[in-house]
C-alpha positions in Angstrom: 120.6 -122.8 30.4 117.5 -124.6 29.2 114.9 -122.7 27.1 111.8 -122.2 29.4 109.6 -120.5 26.7 106.1 -122.1 26.8 105.0 -123.4 23.4 101.9 -125.0 22.0 101.7 -128.6 20.8 103.0 -127.7 17.4 106.0 -125.8 18.7 104.7 -122.2 18.4 105.4 -119.9 21.3 102.4 -119.6 23.5 102.4 -115.7 23.4 102.4 -115.7 19.6 99.6 -118.3 19.5 97.5 -116.3 22.0 98.1 -113.1 20.0 97.0 -114.7 16.8 93.9 -116.2 18.5 93.0 -112.8 19.9 93.5 -111.2 16.4 91.2 -113.8 14.9 88.5 -113.0 17.5 88.8 -109.3 16.8 88.5 -109.9 13.0 85.5 -112.2 13.5 83.8 -109.5 15.7 84.6 -106.8 13.2 83.1 -108.9 10.3 79.9 -109.5 12.4 79.6 -105.8 13.1 80.5 -104.6 9.6 77.0 -105.0 8.1 75.4 -102.9 10.8 78.2 -100.3 10.6 77.7 -99.9 6.8 73.9 -99.9 7.2 74.2 -97.0 9.7 76.6 -95.1 7.5 74.4 -95.4 4.5 71.0 -94.8 6.2 72.0 -92.4 9.0 75.4 -90.7 8.6 75.2 -90.0 4.8 71.7 -88.4 4.9 72.8 -86.1 7.7 76.0 -85.1 5.8 73.9 -84.6 2.6 71.4 -82.5 4.6 74.3 -80.4 6.0 75.6 -79.8 2.5 72.2 -78.8 1.1 71.8 -76.3 3.9 74.7 -74.2 2.6 74.8 -75.2 -1.1 74.2 -72.4 -3.5 75.6 -73.9 -6.7 72.4 -73.3 -8.8 73.2 -69.7 -9.5 76.9 -70.0 -10.4 76.3 -73.2 -12.3 73.4 -72.0 -14.5 74.6 -68.3 -14.8 78.4 -68.7 -15.0 79.0 -65.9 -17.5 76.8 -63.5 -15.5 78.5 -64.3 -12.2 81.9 -63.7 -13.7 80.8 -60.4 -15.3 79.3 -59.2 -12.0 82.5 -59.7 -10.0 83.8 -56.1 -10.7 80.4 -54.4 -10.5 80.0 -52.1 -7.5 76.2 -51.4 -6.9 77.1 -48.3 -4.9 78.9 -46.8 -7.9 76.6 -47.8 -10.8 72.9 -48.6 -10.6 73.1 -51.4 -13.1 76.1 -53.4 -14.3 77.8 -52.7 -17.6 76.7 -53.9 -21.0 79.0 -57.0 -20.7 76.9 -58.2 -17.8 73.7 -57.9 -19.8 75.3 -59.8 -22.7 76.4 -62.5 -20.3 72.9 -62.7 -18.9 71.3 -63.1 -22.3 73.7 -65.9 -23.2 73.2 -67.7 -19.9 69.4 -67.4 -20.2 69.5 -68.7 -23.8 71.6 -71.7 -22.7 69.4 -72.3 -19.6 66.2 -72.1 -21.6 67.6 -74.7 -24.1 68.7 -77.0 -21.3 65.5 -76.4 -19.3 67.4 -75.2 -16.2 66.4 -71.6 -16.3 63.3 -72.3 -14.1 65.6 -73.7 -11.3 67.7 -70.5 -11.1 64.5 -68.4 -11.1 63.0 -70.5 -8.3 66.2 -70.1 -6.3 66.3 -66.4 -6.7 62.6 -66.2 -5.9 63.4 -67.3 -2.3 65.3 -64.1 -1.8 63.2 -61.7 -4.0 59.7 -62.7 -4.9 58.9 -62.3 -8.6 62.3 -63.5 -9.9 60.9 -66.8 -11.0 58.4 -65.2 -13.3 61.1 -62.8 -14.6 63.3 -65.6 -15.7 60.5 -67.7 -17.2 59.4 -64.6 -19.2 62.9 -63.8 -20.2 63.7 -67.4 -21.2 60.8 -67.4 -23.7 61.8 -64.1 -25.3 65.6 -63.9 -25.0 66.1 -66.6 -27.7 65.4 -63.8 -30.3 68.1 -61.5 -29.0 71.2 -62.0 -31.1 73.0 -58.6 -31.2 73.8 -55.6 -29.1 72.5 -53.5 -27.3 71.7 -56.4 -24.9 70.8 -54.0 -22.1 68.0 -52.4 -24.0 66.8 -55.7 -25.3 66.5 -57.2 -21.8 64.8 -54.1 -20.4 62.4 -54.2 -23.3 61.4 -57.7 -22.2 60.9 -56.6 -18.6 61.6 -53.3 -16.8 62.9 -55.2 -13.8 66.2 -55.8 -15.7 66.8 -52.1 -15.3 66.3 -52.3 -11.5 69.4 -52.4 -9.3 67.6 -54.7 -6.9 67.4 -57.5 -9.5 71.1 -57.4 -10.1 72.0 -57.0 -6.4 70.2 -60.2 -5.6 72.0 -62.1 -8.4 75.4 -60.8 -7.2 74.6 -61.7 -3.6 73.8 -65.3 -4.5 76.8 -65.7 -6.8 79.0 -67.6 -4.3 78.7 -71.4 -4.3 77.9 -71.5 -0.6 75.5 -69.3 1.4 74.2 -68.8 4.9 70.9 -67.5 3.8 69.0 -70.7 4.5 70.2 -70.7 8.1 69.4 -67.0 8.4 65.9 -67.6 7.1 65.4 -70.6 9.4 66.2 -68.2 12.3 63.8 -65.5 11.0 66.7 -63.4 9.8 67.9 -62.2 6.4 70.9 -60.8 4.7 70.1 -57.6 2.7 71.6 -56.9 -0.7 74.0 -54.6 1.1 75.3 -57.5 3.2 73.6 -56.4 6.5 72.0 -59.1 8.6 68.6 -58.1 10.0 65.5 -59.6 11.3 62.8 -60.6 8.9 59.6 -58.4 8.8 57.4 -59.4 11.7 54.8 -60.9 9.4 57.4 -63.4 8.1 58.8 -64.4 11.5 57.4 -67.9 11.9 60.2 -70.4 12.4 61.5 -69.4 15.9 57.9 -69.6 17.1 57.6 -73.0 15.5 60.7 -74.3 17.2 59.5 -73.0 20.5 56.0 -74.5 20.0 57.6 -77.8 19.1 59.7 -77.9 22.2 56.9 -76.8 24.5 54.3 -79.3 23.1 56.9 -82.1 23.1 57.6 -81.3 26.8 53.9 -81.3 27.6 53.4 -84.7 25.8 56.4 -86.1 27.8 54.9 -85.0 31.1 51.5 -86.3 30.2 53.0 -89.8 29.3 54.8 -89.8 32.7 51.6 -89.0 34.6 49.5 -91.6 32.7 52.2 -94.2 32.3 53.7 -94.4 35.8 50.6 -96.0 37.5 50.2 -98.4 34.6 53.8 -99.5 34.7 53.5 -99.9 38.5 50.5 -102.2 38.1 52.3 -104.2 35.4 55.3 -104.7 37.8 53.2 -105.6 41.0 50.1 -107.4 39.8 50.0 -111.2 39.6 51.6 -112.6 36.4 48.3 -113.6 34.7 46.7 -110.2 35.2 49.9 -108.3 34.3 50.3 -110.3 31.1 46.7 -109.3 30.1 47.5 -105.6 30.9 50.7 -105.8 28.9 48.8 -107.0 25.9 46.6 -103.9 26.2 49.7 -101.7 26.4 51.2 -103.4 23.3 48.0 -103.4 21.3 48.6 -99.9 19.8 51.8 -101.3 18.2 49.6 -103.8 16.3 47.3 -101.0 15.0 48.0 -98.7 12.1 49.2 -95.2 13.2 46.8 -93.7 10.6 43.9 -95.6 12.2 44.8 -94.5 15.7 45.1 -90.9 14.6 41.9 -90.8 12.6 40.1 -92.4 15.5 40.9 -89.4 17.6 39.5 -87.2 14.9 36.2 -89.1 15.1 36.3 -88.8 18.9 37.3 -85.1 19.3 35.7 -83.3 16.3 32.8 -80.9 17.0 30.3 -83.5 15.8 32.2 -86.3 17.3 31.5 -88.9 20.0 32.8 -86.8 23.0 30.9 -83.7 22.0 27.7 -85.7 21.5 28.2 -87.1 25.0 28.8 -83.7 26.5 25.7 -82.4 24.9 23.7 -85.4 26.0 24.9 -84.9 29.6 24.2 -81.2 29.5 27.8 -80.1 30.0 27.8 -78.0 26.8 25.1 -76.6 24.6 24.7 -77.9 21.1 25.5 -74.5 19.7 28.7 -74.3 21.8 30.4 -77.6 21.1 34.1 -77.8 22.2 36.8 -77.4 19.5 39.1 -80.2 20.6 40.7 -81.1 17.2 42.8 -79.3 14.6 44.5 -77.4 17.4 47.2 -77.9 20.0 44.9 -79.8 22.3 44.1 -82.4 19.6 47.8 -82.8 18.9 48.7 -83.3 22.5 45.9 -85.8 23.2 46.6 -87.9 20.1 50.4 -87.9 20.4 50.2 -88.7 24.2 48.1 -91.8 23.3 50.5 -92.9 20.5 53.7 -92.4 22.5 52.4 -93.7 25.9 53.8 -97.3 25.3 57.3 -95.8 24.8 57.0 -94.5 28.4 55.4 -97.5 30.0 57.8 -100.1 28.8 61.1 -98.5 30.1 59.3 -97.8 33.4 58.0 -101.3 33.7 61.4 -102.8 32.9 63.0 -100.8 35.7 60.2 -101.3 38.2 60.3 -105.1 37.7 63.9 -105.1 39.1 63.0 -103.3 42.3 62.8 -105.9 45.1 59.5 -105.9 47.0 61.6 -106.2 50.2 62.4 -102.5 49.9 58.9 -101.5 50.6 58.4 -104.0 53.4 61.6 -102.8 55.0 60.3 -99.2 54.9 57.0 -100.2 56.3 58.7 -102.2 59.1 60.6 -99.0 60.1 57.4 -97.1 60.6 56.8 -95.4 57.2 53.2 -95.4 56.0 52.5 -96.7 52.5 52.5 -93.3 50.8 55.7 -92.2 52.5 57.4 -95.5 51.7 56.3 -95.2 48.1 57.6 -91.6 47.7 60.8 -92.0 49.7 61.9 -95.5 48.7 60.1 -96.8 45.6 60.0 -93.6 43.4 63.8 -92.8 43.7 64.6 -96.3 42.4 62.5 -95.6 39.3 64.3 -92.4 38.3 66.4 -94.2 35.7 63.2 -95.6 34.0 61.6 -92.1 34.1 64.7 -90.7 32.4 64.9 -93.4 29.8 61.2 -93.0 28.9 61.3 -89.2 29.0 64.2 -88.8 26.6 62.7 -91.5 24.3 59.3 -89.9 24.2 60.6 -86.4 23.9 62.9 -87.1 20.9 60.2 -89.1 19.2 57.7 -86.3 19.8 60.0 -83.5 18.6 60.3 -85.0 15.2 56.8 -86.4 14.7 55.0 -85.6 11.4 51.9 -87.6 10.6 49.8 -87.0 13.7 50.3 -83.2 13.9 49.6 -83.0 10.2 46.3 -84.7 10.6 45.0 -83.3 13.9 47.1 -80.2 14.5 45.4 -77.7 12.2 47.1 -74.3 12.1 48.2 -74.0 15.7 49.1 -77.7 16.5 51.7 -78.4 13.8 55.4 -79.0 14.5 58.5 -77.8 12.7 58.7 -81.2 11.1 55.6 -80.5 9.1 57.2 -77.5 7.6 60.3 -79.4 6.8 58.2 -82.0 4.9 56.3 -79.2 3.1 59.6 -77.7 1.8 60.8 -81.1 0.7 57.7 -82.4 -1.0 55.5 -79.4 -1.5 55.2 -77.0 -4.4 58.0 -74.7 -3.2 60.6 -77.5 -3.2 63.0 -75.5 -1.0 65.4 -78.2 -0.1 68.0 -75.8 1.3 65.6 -74.3 3.8 64.3 -77.7 4.8 67.9 -78.9 5.3 68.7 -75.8 7.5 65.6 -76.4 9.6 66.5 -80.0 10.0 70.0 -79.3 11.0 68.8 -76.7 13.6 66.3 -79.3 14.9 69.1 -81.9 15.2 71.3 -79.4 17.0 68.5 -78.7 19.5 68.0 -82.4 20.2 71.8 -82.8 20.8 71.8 -79.8 23.1 68.9 -81.1 25.1 70.6 -84.5 25.2 73.8 -83.0 26.6 71.7 -81.0 29.1 70.0 -84.1 30.2 73.3 -85.8 30.6 74.5 -82.9 32.7 71.5 -82.8 35.0 70.5 -86.5 35.3 73.5 -88.3 33.9 73.1 -90.6 30.9 74.8 -93.4 32.9 71.8 -93.4 35.2 69.4 -94.1 32.3 68.6 -97.7 31.9 65.9 -99.9 30.5 66.0 -102.6 33.2 
């Protein structure tokens, strides 16, 4: 029986040749995608993983006070008010080493997050503990500062002895773990973060709604006006992208401040008295106005790209069947733009929820977002990277939850940009 296997011109079976060709195409595609993949891993995935690690990392105390951590393992605060002499000796040696290596300030700052005053205690002890070279170490440390004889000091150190901690996440949720291991709410005057998260979500939602209200008619005009007119209008929409964000934000300060352009106009028109000028900046109103202006193009462009694909015949067909223009617009045109509204909404909301510069400049005390506090803890005097990381992780989790909720209600498959 003759061999009926199909081969190429060089005698290779056709199936083998096709398989090799397909493999070469896949490798070529993989090589083309590889730079983008590694870029995303380095600039997106790794920072998130590092932030996640920092939110639970507590290696400062066990790394800088290793002898003390070991000596406190068998100490029971409920049995003895202070640990035994061996723990005081270990603390003296750790402080001496930390002072020489200039790391004692780090452990003091870390403990200060849990118990204010610990930073000054370790700085003071670091300067004087170098002269302690013999027992009794307990009396020597207490002579430096009475707080070494306080059970609370040692309880805090023992509580932060593990390499990993949930205290940053608890603090980010306005909660705390007492030295006895009980999880409770922070005192009312220190409960700020939950309100900040709520404020961030509410204001981002208001900004999103405002961009829909303002952007929908603009996008409709862009999609229906003659080409020359729509091109001119598109240039005006894109103009903010060619202007510095700082310039746009400071322009709103000049417009909205009490001695600004709008207040001068209101006084001139007699709407308000000169003594009762409106406070429209450095508050929530100023943040909403400025961010709505800045994020408006991100709503208009998805809406325009979807509206441009809607055939004009739809409206004509609705009119021919007896619908008036308003009814035809509501019943026929608007449902076809839902995907554009969804795309613009999720884009604007996610951008707004993590915005930093504009709320920092125009938000004042009541108009700042949680992102402003994250930036403060990263670059400010407190340098609390752990708390900043925990706040960032919670913010990321909120965004993911809202994204999943959006997918459940609207459907991510229905979101499109044209």
